[in-house]
Structures are given as C-alpha cells and as structure tokens.
Residue frames relative to the residue before (quaternion, step in Angstrom):
aa qw qx qy qz dx dy dz
P 1.0000 0.0000 0.0000 0.0000 0.00 0.00 0.00
G 0.4922 -0.6497 0.4534 0.3606 3.61 1.01 -0.62
P 0.6241 -0.5621 0.3806 0.3868 3.56 -1.15 0.53
G 0.8328 0.2060 -0.1629 0.4873 3.55 -0.97 0.88
A 0.4210 0.7165 -0.4687 0.2995 3.58 1.25 0.15
P 0.4229 -0.6830 0.5203 0.2899 3.58 -0.91 0.84
D 0.4001 -0.6986 0.5348 0.2567 3.57 -0.98 0.83
G 0.6691 0.4991 -0.3661 0.4114 3.56 -0.90 0.90
L 0.4981 -0.6268 0.5178 0.3016 3.48 -1.42 -0.07
F 0.2939 -0.7223 0.5960 0.1917 3.55 -1.06 0.78
V 0.0297 -0.8004 0.5975 -0.0386 3.55 -0.80 1.07
G 0.2100 -0.7642 0.5993 0.1130 3.56 -0.83 1.03
V 0.0836 -0.7893 0.6078 0.0225 3.58 -0.94 0.91
F 0.0652 -0.7713 0.6331 -0.0044 3.54 -0.98 0.99
L 0.1682 0.7841 -0.5875 0.1081 3.59 -0.96 0.82
L 0.3261 -0.7081 0.5910 0.2072 3.53 -1.33 0.41
V 0.0425 -0.7826 0.6208 0.0172 3.55 -1.02 0.84
R 0.2456 -0.7053 0.6377 0.1886 3.52 -1.33 0.42
S 0.1281 0.7968 -0.5788 0.1168 3.53 -0.97 0.83
Q 0.4366 -0.6522 0.5498 0.2859 3.51 -1.33 0.38
L 0.5112 0.6581 -0.4046 0.3767 3.58 1.30 -0.14
S 0.5529 -0.5697 0.4788 0.3747 3.56 -1.30 0.30
Q 0.6904 -0.4669 0.3428 0.4333 3.58 -1.28 0.24
Q 0.6533 0.5055 -0.3126 0.4690 3.61 0.94 -0.85
E 0.6642 0.4980 -0.3048 0.4669 3.58 0.95 -0.86
V 0.6188 0.5265 -0.3425 0.4717 3.59 1.05 -0.72
E 0.6399 0.5252 -0.3275 0.4554 3.60 0.94 -0.85
R 0.6662 0.4857 -0.2987 0.4807 3.60 0.92 -0.89
A 0.6607 0.5167 -0.3096 0.4480 3.59 0.94 -0.90
V 0.6397 0.5115 -0.3281 0.4707 3.60 0.97 -0.81
A 0.6514 0.5100 -0.3168 0.4639 3.62 0.91 -0.87
L 0.6576 0.5037 -0.3021 0.4718 3.58 0.95 -0.89
E 0.6765 0.4944 -0.2900 0.4624 3.57 0.89 -0.93
L 0.5954 0.5532 -0.3659 0.4534 3.60 1.06 -0.66
N 0.6672 0.5029 -0.3033 0.4582 3.57 0.89 -0.93
Q 0.6925 0.4508 -0.2841 0.4863 3.61 0.99 -0.74
T 0.6770 0.5163 -0.2932 0.4349 3.57 0.90 -0.95
L 0.7736 0.3303 -0.1669 0.5143 3.58 0.98 -0.84
R 0.2280 0.7838 -0.5409 0.2028 3.58 1.20 0.50
G 0.7462 0.3514 -0.2788 0.4919 3.57 -0.91 0.90
W 0.6456 0.4543 -0.3267 0.5197 3.58 1.24 -0.22
S 0.3531 -0.6780 0.5890 0.2621 3.56 -1.18 0.54
F 0.2630 0.7746 -0.5262 0.2322 3.56 -0.31 1.24
S 0.1025 -0.7425 0.6481 0.1346 3.51 -1.36 0.15
V 0.3929 -0.6822 0.5626 0.2525 3.54 -1.16 0.68
E 0.2281 -0.8156 0.5237 0.0925 3.56 -0.50 1.22
D 0.7930 0.0111 0.0471 0.6073 3.59 1.08 -0.63
L 0.0530 0.7833 -0.6163 0.0610 3.60 -0.76 1.02
R 0.0658 0.7960 -0.5963 0.0814 3.53 -0.70 1.13
V 0.0932 -0.7734 0.6266 0.0221 3.53 -1.05 0.89
Y 0.0881 -0.7912 0.6050 0.0147 3.54 -0.86 1.05
S 0.4172 -0.7044 0.5233 0.2364 3.54 -0.97 0.93
G 0.1686 -0.7921 0.5817 0.0767 3.55 -1.04 0.84
D 0.8034 -0.2617 0.2063 0.4935 3.55 -1.06 -0.78
S 0.3312 -0.7209 0.5752 0.1991 3.54 -1.25 0.52
A 0.0079 -0.7663 0.6424 -0.0087 3.53 -1.12 0.77
G 0.8089 0.0035 -0.0471 0.5860 3.56 -0.48 1.17
N 0.7622 -0.3354 0.2573 0.4903 3.55 -0.80 -1.01
S 0.6639 0.4586 -0.3336 0.4874 3.62 1.18 0.34
T 0.2755 -0.7463 0.5906 0.1354 3.52 -1.29 0.56
S 0.4061 -0.6767 0.5592 0.2540 3.54 -1.19 0.65
F 0.0705 -0.7872 0.6124 0.0173 3.57 -1.00 0.89
S 0.2703 -0.7206 0.6180 0.1607 3.52 -1.06 0.87
C 0.0735 -0.8045 0.5894 -0.0005 3.58 -0.69 1.11
Q 0.0721 0.7717 -0.6313 0.0260 3.54 -1.09 0.70
F 0.0642 0.7920 -0.6046 0.0564 3.52 -1.10 0.74
L 0.3182 -0.7150 0.5964 0.1785 3.50 -1.30 0.57
L 0.1418 -0.7850 0.6004 0.0566 3.54 -0.81 1.05
L 0.1792 -0.7024 0.6716 0.1530 3.52 -1.21 0.64
I 0.0936 -0.8000 0.5926 0.0108 3.55 -0.41 1.27
T 0.2426 -0.8348 0.4841 0.0995 3.54 -0.41 1.27
N 0.6079 0.5064 -0.3685 0.4881 3.59 1.24 -0.05
E 0.1330 -0.8474 0.5118 0.0474 3.56 0.29 1.30
S 0.5368 0.6355 -0.4145 0.3691 3.60 1.16 -0.37
L 0.5356 0.6228 -0.4082 0.3982 3.60 1.23 -0.32
G 0.3542 -0.7526 0.4854 0.2694 3.59 1.06 -0.66
G 0.6037 -0.6249 0.3789 0.3188 3.54 -1.03 0.86
A 0.6784 0.4889 -0.3025 0.4575 3.60 0.86 -0.93
Y 0.6363 0.5241 -0.3263 0.4626 3.60 0.98 -0.83
I 0.6508 0.5161 -0.3131 0.4605 3.57 0.92 -0.92
Q 0.6501 0.5140 -0.3218 0.4579 3.59 0.90 -0.88
D 0.6701 0.4988 -0.3009 0.4600 3.60 0.86 -0.94
Q 0.6929 0.4875 -0.2853 0.4480 3.57 0.81 -1.00
L 0.6583 0.5004 -0.3196 0.4627 3.58 0.92 -0.82
S 0.6229 0.5415 -0.3475 0.4451 3.59 0.96 -0.80
V 0.6894 0.4635 -0.2741 0.4846 3.59 0.92 -0.92
R 0.7125 0.4801 -0.2726 0.4330 3.59 0.76 -1.02
M 0.6404 0.5261 -0.3456 0.4400 3.61 0.98 -0.69
E 0.6116 0.5493 -0.3507 0.4486 3.59 1.16 -0.52
L 0.6987 0.4981 -0.2591 0.4435 3.59 1.19 -0.50
I 0.4656 0.6906 -0.4695 0.2930 3.61 1.16 -0.15
G 0.2311 -0.7925 0.5575 0.0881 3.54 -1.05 0.84
A 0.4909 0.7031 -0.4484 0.2522 3.57 -0.64 -1.20
G 0.7300 -0.4235 0.2430 0.4783 3.57 0.92 0.88
L 0.5985 0.5359 -0.3615 0.4731 3.56 1.28 0.30
Q 0.1462 -0.7690 0.6173 0.0783 3.55 -0.86 0.95
V 0.2211 -0.8043 0.5419 0.1028 3.57 -0.27 1.30
Q 0.3287 -0.6967 0.6000 0.2157 3.55 -0.97 0.88
T 0.3715 -0.8072 0.4107 0.2041 3.54 -0.02 1.39
S 0.6639 0.5067 -0.3273 0.4419 3.60 0.97 -0.69
S 0.6372 0.5612 -0.3236 0.4174 3.59 1.24 -0.29
V 0.5234 0.6558 -0.4236 0.3414 3.62 1.18 -0.32
D 0.0209 0.7916 -0.6048 0.0846 3.56 -0.66 1.20
V 0.0567 -0.8052 0.5897 -0.0276 3.57 -0.57 1.22
R 0.0000 -0.8194 0.5706 -0.0552 3.59 -0.71 1.10
L 0.3398 -0.6990 0.5892 0.2209 3.54 -0.97 0.87
A 0.3327 -0.7026 0.5878 0.2240 3.57 -0.95 0.88
G 0.2720 -0.8033 0.5112 0.1392 3.57 -0.38 1.21
N 0.6619 -0.4744 0.3963 0.4239 3.51 -1.35 -0.10
C 0.5126 -0.5519 0.5309 0.3883 3.54 -1.29 0.25
K 0.4454 -0.7122 0.4796 0.2536 3.58 -0.83 0.98
E 0.5901 -0.5518 0.4357 0.3968 3.56 -1.19 0.51
E 0.0359 -0.8016 0.5955 -0.0392 3.52 -1.09 0.77
N 0.1925 -0.7632 0.6079 0.1044 3.56 -1.04 0.83
V 0.0950 0.8015 -0.5749 0.1347 3.57 -0.40 1.28
L 0.8578 -0.0662 0.0217 0.5092 3.58 -0.81 1.04
D 0.7014 -0.4805 0.2511 0.4627 3.58 0.87 1.00
Y 0.5721 0.5138 -0.4056 0.4942 3.59 1.19 0.51
F 0.1772 -0.7763 0.5973 0.0958 3.56 -0.76 1.05
W 0.1342 -0.7883 0.5992 0.0391 3.57 -0.44 1.26
P 0.3246 -0.7791 0.5008 0.1920 3.62 -0.49 1.14
E 0.6552 -0.4558 0.4016 0.4491 3.57 -1.29 0.29
T 0.0382 -0.8352 0.5440 -0.0714 3.55 -0.76 1.08
R 0.5074 -0.6502 0.4840 0.2924 3.54 -1.09 0.80
P 0.6142 -0.5474 0.4096 0.3941 3.58 -1.17 0.51
R 0.8466 0.1715 -0.1740 0.4729 3.51 -1.24 0.75
T 0.5417 0.5669 -0.4127 0.4636 3.54 1.15 0.74
T 0.2553 -0.7582 0.5823 0.1448 3.57 -1.01 0.84
Q 0.2153 -0.7551 0.6095 0.1094 3.54 -0.96 0.96
Y 0.1621 -0.7687 0.6137 0.0784 3.57 -1.13 0.75
L 0.0359 -0.7885 0.6139 -0.0094 3.56 -0.93 0.96
P 0.5639 -0.5797 0.4468 0.3826 3.59 -1.12 0.57
C 0.5045 -0.6449 0.4825 0.3112 3.57 -1.04 0.79
F 0.2375 -0.7161 0.6299 0.1846 3.52 -1.23 0.50
P 0.5968 -0.2741 -0.7535 0.0300 1.55 -1.55 1.89
N 0.5761 0.6096 -0.3792 0.3908 3.62 1.20 -0.14
K 0.2183 -0.8436 0.4823 0.0894 3.58 0.08 1.33
D 0.5573 0.6156 -0.3928 0.3951 3.61 1.25 -0.20
Q 0.7194 0.3697 -0.2299 0.5412 3.59 1.24 -0.36
R 0.3111 -0.7746 0.5275 0.1578 3.57 -1.26 0.36
A 0.2999 -0.6907 0.6312 0.1859 3.50 -1.22 0.76
S 0.1375 -0.8021 0.5754 0.0810 3.58 -1.14 0.50
R 0.0172 -0.7680 0.6401 -0.0081 3.51 -1.30 0.50
T 0.2184 -0.8003 0.5520 0.0844 3.57 -0.95 0.93
C 0.3582 -0.6847 0.5929 0.2265 3.53 -1.12 0.78
L 0.1229 -0.8249 0.5517 0.0107 3.57 -0.49 1.25
I 0.3215 -0.6894 0.5990 0.2502 3.55 -1.33 0.19
R 0.3630 -0.7186 0.5532 0.2141 3.56 -0.76 1.09
L 0.3872 -0.7609 0.4755 0.2122 3.57 -0.77 0.99
D 0.6015 0.5673 -0.3855 0.4096 3.62 1.15 -0.21
D 0.8255 0.0974 -0.0478 0.5539 3.61 1.01 -0.71
Y 0.4202 -0.7477 0.4217 0.2942 3.60 1.35 0.13
S 0.3995 0.6665 -0.5214 0.3525 3.56 0.99 0.83
S 0.4805 -0.6605 0.4959 0.2948 3.57 -1.23 0.46
V 0.0362 0.7876 -0.6116 0.0657 3.54 -1.02 0.85
W 0.4768 -0.6629 0.4986 0.2911 3.56 -1.08 0.75
S 0.4058 -0.6377 0.5868 0.2904 3.56 -1.18 0.61
S 0.6115 -0.4807 0.4370 0.4517 3.55 -1.27 0.06
A 0.5181 -0.6315 0.4717 0.3321 3.55 -1.08 0.69
D 0.2985 -0.7373 0.5836 0.1636 3.54 -1.09 0.80
F 0.0518 -0.8215 0.5672 -0.0273 3.54 -0.40 1.29
T 0.3209 0.7913 -0.4834 0.1927 3.61 1.22 0.22
N 0.6668 0.4803 -0.3098 0.4783 3.61 1.13 -0.49
C 0.6258 0.5469 -0.3293 0.4482 3.58 1.27 -0.26
T 0.2706 0.7930 -0.4974 0.2249 3.55 0.66 1.08
V 0.3458 -0.6815 0.6006 0.2351 3.50 -1.25 0.55
T 0.0733 -0.7989 0.5970 0.0006 3.55 -0.71 1.12
A 0.6895 -0.4448 0.3524 0.4501 3.55 -1.28 0.11
E 0.6579 0.5343 -0.3051 0.4344 3.57 1.08 -0.78
N 0.8001 0.2882 -0.1594 0.5013 3.63 0.95 -0.74
A 0.3735 0.7709 -0.4625 0.2286 3.63 1.26 0.00
A 0.6636 0.5033 -0.3187 0.4526 3.61 0.87 -0.87
S 0.6601 0.5032 -0.3031 0.4680 3.58 0.95 -0.86
V 0.6502 0.5089 -0.3122 0.4699 3.60 0.96 -0.86
A 0.6429 0.5204 -0.3228 0.4601 3.60 0.94 -0.86
E 0.6499 0.5130 -0.3119 0.4660 3.58 0.96 -0.85
Q 0.6536 0.5082 -0.3103 0.4672 3.60 0.95 -0.86
L 0.6469 0.5140 -0.3171 0.4656 3.60 1.02 -0.79
I 0.6341 0.5163 -0.3294 0.4721 3.59 0.99 -0.80
N 0.6613 0.5000 -0.3049 0.4688 3.59 0.90 -0.91
F 0.6603 0.5061 -0.3068 0.4623 3.59 0.93 -0.90
T 0.6771 0.5005 -0.2922 0.4535 3.57 0.87 -0.98
S 0.7003 0.4667 -0.2865 0.4580 3.59 0.82 -0.92
S 0.6999 0.4532 -0.2905 0.4694 3.62 1.03 -0.59
N 0.7418 0.4156 -0.2285 0.4741 3.62 1.16 -0.40
L 0.6507 0.4812 -0.3323 0.4843 3.60 1.23 -0.06
P 0.5191 -0.6123 0.4806 0.3531 3.60 -1.07 0.65
K 0.6829 -0.5247 0.3309 0.3859 3.58 -1.20 0.62
E 0.6797 0.5138 -0.3103 0.4215 3.64 0.93 -0.85
K 0.6278 0.5045 -0.3553 0.4745 3.65 1.18 -0.25
C-alpha cells in the first residue's frame, strides 16, 4: 500500500431521499442511520453532503453523498457494494429512499503512470509516493493519490518537484549525470 496508506476500502455512496425534514435534519438522520445500518462494520464516514432539491407537496427531494472508509477489507469490494446497495434502501428516520437512485462505487487506486522519466506505481487513495529526483538521486519528488469529492474517483495530484533543485553545491554532479544519461540514451549519430 505504501507508507502512510490508510487501511481499508474507500466507497462512495450516492442516493436520493424524500423527506419532510429540513436539510440539516436530513444530514443528521442520514449520519444516524449509517451508524445503525452499518453496525458491526468497521468504518468511518469521511465526507457527508446533502443537497436540497425539488419540493412536491409537503416533502422535499434531497441528494445525499458520502465517502466511507471501510477498514474490514476481508469483506471484499463486491460484497460491500451489494450490502450497501441493499442497506441504504432500508434507512428510515423520516427518510424515504428512492431505491433506484442508490449508487455505490469503490474508489479504485490511482493507475501507474510514466511522466517525465518518473514511473509512478499504482497507488492506493490518500497515499503519497516518493521517487528519487532525476538527475539528483539524493533528493525526492512526491505525488499523492487523491479522491475527488465530486464523484469519489481516484486521481493523481501534480508531482511535487520542489526538492529536485540544482544548487551550486550539486551542479557539477547533476551536469555529470545529465551527460551520462544523454550519451547513453542517444543513438551514435546524434
């Protein structure tokens, strides 16, 4: 997983509910229902957002989304998706879940990527990878696998090369490394 990687699976859940409750009350009710519905699971709610929608009669439609970190990975991603889909349809507390709206998504890893001679390996969400700087191997570049809060997909941050600097102290060594790299990677006619 990498240093500092959170243990567990990140799961994004999206659903629509109708309720006579206020937006704040719906948010509290969803949080309470999550704790009751997922009792027995090791989890934490990382992000919970409720948006007010259209009103019909005395009830309002609310769009709810939340990110769960489920630390019991032995459950497996497919099992978690199935169980959440079923359990979210059962929440009560004055909330009427529109069952066809329940959408459960596993936030996958950031895919491996090769950028500017840096090979970033497949990485778990919320984990930072460190690679030796090119050409100065004594320093390190870093990049973090983030979770987008709009759709809970994984995406790489921009690489941080601020530590990969050429200074007066390392300029000769960097120049030598560049010459070696260039001469070993260019065809003879160049």
